[in-house]
C-alpha positions as CSV (number, residue, x, y, z in Angstrom):
1,M,0.0,0.0,0.0
2,R,2.9,2.3,0.9
3,S,4.5,1.5,-2.5
4,L,1.3,2.3,-4.3
5,A,1.0,5.7,-2.5
6,L,4.7,6.5,-3.3
7,L,4.1,5.6,-7.0
8,C,1.0,7.9,-7.1
9,L,3.1,10.8,-5.6
10,L,5.8,10.2,-8.2
11,V,3.3,10.2,-11.1
12,L,1.7,13.4,-9.8
13,A,5.1,15.0,-9.4
14,I,6.2,14.4,-13.0
15,P,4.0,17.0,-14.7
16,A,5.0,19.7,-12.2
17,R,8.7,19.1,-12.9
18,A,8.1,19.0,-16.6
19,A,6.3,22.4,-16.5
20,A,8.9,24.0,-14.2
21,P,11.3,25.3,-16.9
22,E,8.3,26.9,-18.8
23,Q,7.1,28.4,-15.6
24,N,10.5,29.7,-14.8
25,Y,10.5,31.4,-18.2
26,L,7.1,32.9,-17.6
27,D,8.1,34.2,-14.1
28,L,11.2,35.8,-15.6
29,R,9.2,37.4,-18.5
30,D,6.6,38.7,-16.0
31,R,9.2,40.2,-13.8
32,Y,10.7,42.1,-16.7
33,I,7.2,43.2,-17.9
34,A,6.6,44.6,-14.4
35,K,10.0,46.3,-14.4
36,F,9.9,48.0,-17.8
37,S,6.2,48.9,-17.8
38,K,6.8,51.4,-15.0
39,A,10.3,52.4,-16.0
40,K,11.2,55.8,-17.5
41,E,12.1,55.4,-21.2
42,N,15.6,56.5,-21.9
43,D,18.8,55.1,-23.5
44,E,19.8,53.1,-20.4
45,T,16.3,51.6,-20.1
46,F,16.3,50.6,-23.8
47,K,19.8,49.0,-23.3
48,Q,18.5,47.0,-20.3
49,H,15.4,46.1,-22.3
50,D,17.5,44.6,-25.2
51,A,19.5,42.6,-22.6
52,A,16.3,41.3,-21.1
53,L,15.0,40.1,-24.5
54,E,18.3,38.4,-25.1
55,E,18.1,36.6,-21.7
56,L,14.5,35.5,-22.6
57,A,15.8,34.2,-25.9
58,R,18.5,32.2,-24.1
59,V,16.0,30.6,-21.8
60,L,13.7,29.8,-24.8
61,R,16.6,28.1,-26.7
62,G,16.9,25.8,-23.7
63,L,13.2,25.0,-23.8
64,V,12.8,24.6,-27.5
65,G,16.2,23.1,-28.4
66,P,18.1,23.5,-31.7
67,V,15.9,24.6,-34.6
68,T,16.8,24.8,-38.3
69,I,14.2,26.2,-40.7
70,K,15.2,26.3,-44.3
71,G,15.6,29.9,-45.6
72,L,15.7,31.5,-42.2
73,P,18.6,32.5,-39.8
74,A,19.9,29.8,-37.6
75,D,19.7,31.8,-34.3
76,G,16.2,32.6,-33.1
77,K,15.4,35.7,-31.1
78,S,12.6,36.2,-28.6
79,N,9.3,36.5,-30.5
80,V,8.2,38.7,-27.6
81,D,9.7,41.9,-28.9
82,T,8.5,44.4,-26.3
83,L,8.2,44.1,-22.5
84,F,6.6,47.6,-22.2
85,K,3.0,46.8,-21.5
86,G,1.6,49.8,-23.4
87,D,3.5,49.2,-26.6
88,S,1.9,48.3,-29.8
89,G,2.7,44.6,-30.4
90,F,2.8,43.7,-26.7
91,G,1.8,40.1,-26.1
92,H,3.1,38.2,-29.0
93,L,3.4,34.5,-28.8
94,D,6.2,33.3,-26.4
95,G,8.7,31.4,-28.4
96,L,11.8,31.7,-30.6
97,G,11.2,33.9,-33.5
98,F,12.9,33.7,-36.9
99,A,12.6,36.1,-39.8
100,S,13.9,36.6,-43.3
101,E,15.0,40.0,-44.6
102,G,12.0,42.3,-44.7
103,D,10.0,39.9,-42.7
104,K,8.7,38.2,-45.8
105,M,8.9,34.9,-44.0
106,Q,8.5,34.6,-40.3
107,A,8.5,31.6,-38.0
108,V,7.9,31.0,-34.3
109,V,8.8,27.8,-32.5
110,T,7.4,27.2,-29.0
111,T,6.1,24.5,-26.7
112,T,2.5,23.3,-26.2
113,G,2.8,24.4,-22.6
114,L,3.7,28.0,-23.5
115,L,1.1,28.0,-26.2
116,K,-1.7,27.0,-23.8
117,H,-0.6,29.6,-21.3
118,W,-0.5,32.3,-24.1
119,L,-4.0,31.3,-25.2
120,G,-5.2,31.8,-21.6
121,E,-3.7,35.3,-21.5
122,H,-5.7,36.2,-24.6
123,R,-9.0,34.7,-23.5
124,E,-10.6,38.1,-23.2
125,D,-9.5,39.0,-26.8
126,G,-11.8,36.2,-28.1
127,M,-8.9,33.7,-28.5
128,P,-10.1,30.1,-28.7
129,Q,-8.7,28.2,-25.7
130,E,-8.4,24.8,-27.3
131,I,-5.2,24.5,-29.4
132,G,-6.9,22.9,-32.4
133,A,-9.5,25.6,-32.6
134,A,-7.0,28.4,-31.9
135,I,-4.6,27.5,-34.8
136,R,-7.6,27.7,-37.2
137,S,-8.6,31.1,-35.9
138,D,-7.7,34.4,-37.5
139,R,-7.1,35.6,-33.9
140,F,-4.1,33.4,-33.6
141,Y,-2.5,34.6,-36.8
142,Y,-3.1,38.2,-35.9
143,Q,-1.8,38.2,-32.3
144,A,1.0,35.7,-32.6
145,I,3.3,37.8,-34.7
146,Q,3.6,41.4,-36.1
147,D,1.3,44.2,-35.2
148,A,-1.0,44.1,-38.3
149,A,-4.4,42.6,-38.3
150,F,-5.1,39.3,-40.2
151,A,-8.2,38.2,-41.9
152,K,-8.6,34.5,-42.6
153,Y,-10.1,33.8,-46.1
154,A,-9.8,30.0,-46.4
155,E,-8.2,26.9,-44.9
156,L,-5.9,25.0,-47.2
157,P,-6.1,21.2,-47.1
158,V,-2.5,20.2,-46.4
159,T,-1.3,16.6,-45.7
160,K,-0.1,16.2,-42.1
161,P,3.6,15.3,-42.1
162,A,4.5,11.9,-40.5
163,G,5.0,12.2,-36.7
164,T,2.9,15.4,-36.3
165,S,-0.3,15.5,-34.3
166,A,-1.6,18.5,-36.2
167,A,-1.0,20.5,-39.3
168,V,-3.1,23.5,-40.4
169,A,-2.7,26.0,-43.2
170,V,-4.6,29.2,-43.8
171,L,-4.8,31.8,-46.5
172,G,-5.5,35.4,-45.7
173,V,-4.8,39.1,-45.8
174,R,-2.7,41.1,-43.3
175,G,-2.7,44.8,-43.0
176,N,-3.4,47.9,-40.9
177,G,-6.3,49.1,-42.8
178,D,-8.8,47.5,-45.3
179,L,-8.5,43.7,-45.2
180,K,-10.7,43.1,-48.2
181,G,-8.7,42.0,-51.2
182,S,-7.0,39.1,-52.9
183,P,-5.4,37.0,-50.1
184,G,-1.7,36.2,-50.6
185,E,-0.4,35.3,-47.2
186,I,-0.1,31.7,-46.1
187,G,0.3,30.6,-42.5
188,V,1.0,27.1,-41.4
189,V,1.1,25.5,-38.0
190,A,2.4,22.0,-37.1
191,I,2.7,20.3,-33.8
192,K,5.2,17.5,-33.2
193,G,5.5,16.1,-29.7
194,D,5.4,19.1,-27.4
195,K,6.8,21.5,-30.0
196,V,4.7,23.9,-32.0
197,F,6.0,25.3,-35.3
198,F,4.4,28.4,-36.9
199,L,5.5,29.7,-40.3
200,S,4.0,32.6,-42.2
201,S,4.9,33.8,-45.7
202,S,3.6,37.0,-47.1
203,H,3.0,37.3,-50.9
204,A,3.2,33.5,-51.0
205,V,0.7,33.0,-53.8
206,K,-1.3,35.0,-56.3
207,T,-5.1,34.7,-56.0
208,A,-8.0,36.6,-57.5
209,E,-11.3,38.0,-56.4
210,I,-14.3,35.7,-56.7
211,P,-17.3,37.4,-58.5
212,A,-19.9,35.5,-56.4
213,C,-18.3,36.9,-53.2
214,E,-18.0,40.4,-54.6
215,K,-21.8,40.2,-55.1
216,V,-22.3,39.2,-51.4
217,W,-20.1,42.1,-50.3
218,K,-22.1,44.6,-52.3
219,Q,-25.4,43.3,-51.1
220,M,-24.3,43.5,-47.5
221,M,-22.9,47.0,-47.9
222,A,-26.2,48.1,-49.5
223,R,-28.3,47.1,-46.5
224,K,-29.8,49.9,-44.5
225,T,-29.0,48.2,-41.2
226,P,-26.9,48.4,-39.2
227,Q,-26.5,52.2,-39.7
228,D,-23.1,52.2,-38.0
229,A,-20.6,52.1,-40.9
230,M,-18.0,50.1,-39.1
231,A,-20.5,47.5,-37.9
232,K,-21.9,47.2,-41.4
233,E,-18.4,46.7,-42.9
234,D,-17.6,44.1,-40.2
235,Q,-20.7,42.1,-41.1
236,A,-20.0,42.4,-44.8
237,M,-16.4,41.3,-44.3
238,D,-17.6,38.2,-42.3
239,A,-20.1,37.3,-45.1
240,Y,-17.4,37.9,-47.7
241,T,-14.8,35.7,-46.2
242,K,-17.3,32.9,-45.5
243,C,-18.2,33.0,-49.2
244,F,-14.6,33.0,-50.2
245,A,-13.8,30.0,-48.1
246,K,-16.7,28.1,-49.7
247,E,-15.9,29.1,-53.3
248,A,-12.0,29.0,-53.1
249,P,-11.6,25.2,-53.8
250,S,-13.2,25.7,-57.2
251,Q,-10.9,28.5,-58.3
252,S,-8.0,27.9,-60.7
253,W,-5.4,29.2,-58.3
254,F,-6.4,27.1,-55.3
255,G,-4.2,24.1,-56.2
256,A,-1.1,26.3,-56.3
257,A,-2.0,27.7,-52.9
258,V,-2.3,24.3,-51.4
259,K,1.0,23.2,-53.0
260,K,2.7,26.4,-51.6
261,A,1.3,25.7,-48.1
262,Q,2.6,22.1,-48.3
263,S,6.0,23.4,-49.3
264,Q,6.0,25.7,-46.3
265,L,5.4,22.7,-44.0
266,D,8.4,21.0,-45.7
267,L,10.7,23.8,-44.6
268,L,10.0,22.9,-40.9
269,P,12.2,20.4,-39.0
270,L,9.3,17.9,-38.6
271,R,11.0,14.7,-39.9
């Protein structure tokens, strides 16, 4: 009986120990956020801030391990690029970030534990709390990287690489203003073991407007209600992207978009 009780204690202790390195990172990050969010902004503060981000990156390298992504630099930096709570872009996904010149291709590698914690931090932003739902949500692609909004237009049916528990690809538009247009950005997410890989490529594929969806947009915008212009545009955009997702598979460019998404997955160290 004593042996059984000891075994139960050991089993219960394993998850706590496994989560400890991630919690240590989060505790360190939160201490820095508390420090810099009330600090006076000057050259010395910015110098300390850069050093803090580098320390976070070192901790993340220990959590994530070596990562090689074709076409991207070998050394990842902290994807959290500001610890000033009021800054634009505050709250990006915790993980190692990689970017090509001009940010045309960006990647983040993290752990499922850090991802779950991050989703919880963005609960009030409407972020889905289940990982599978989150990585299909435009909220994820908007808030994980960059400061620009993202509109999901369609999901691309990629083949899940061997050994992965999930692989998702989305097609959309990113920008700081009007998000209605021909989508060209492809984001892919793959999960292997406790590692999460996210790769986004802007201008990845050429698409075209869909006449049936343009008709839906015009009809929605012509409605008298709601009178609030922003609310009307939001509703029209929702109807437009739903139409786009439905009609996209029948478009001539769709096969090329799927192929491009699959090739992005092939860039990740999943095999």
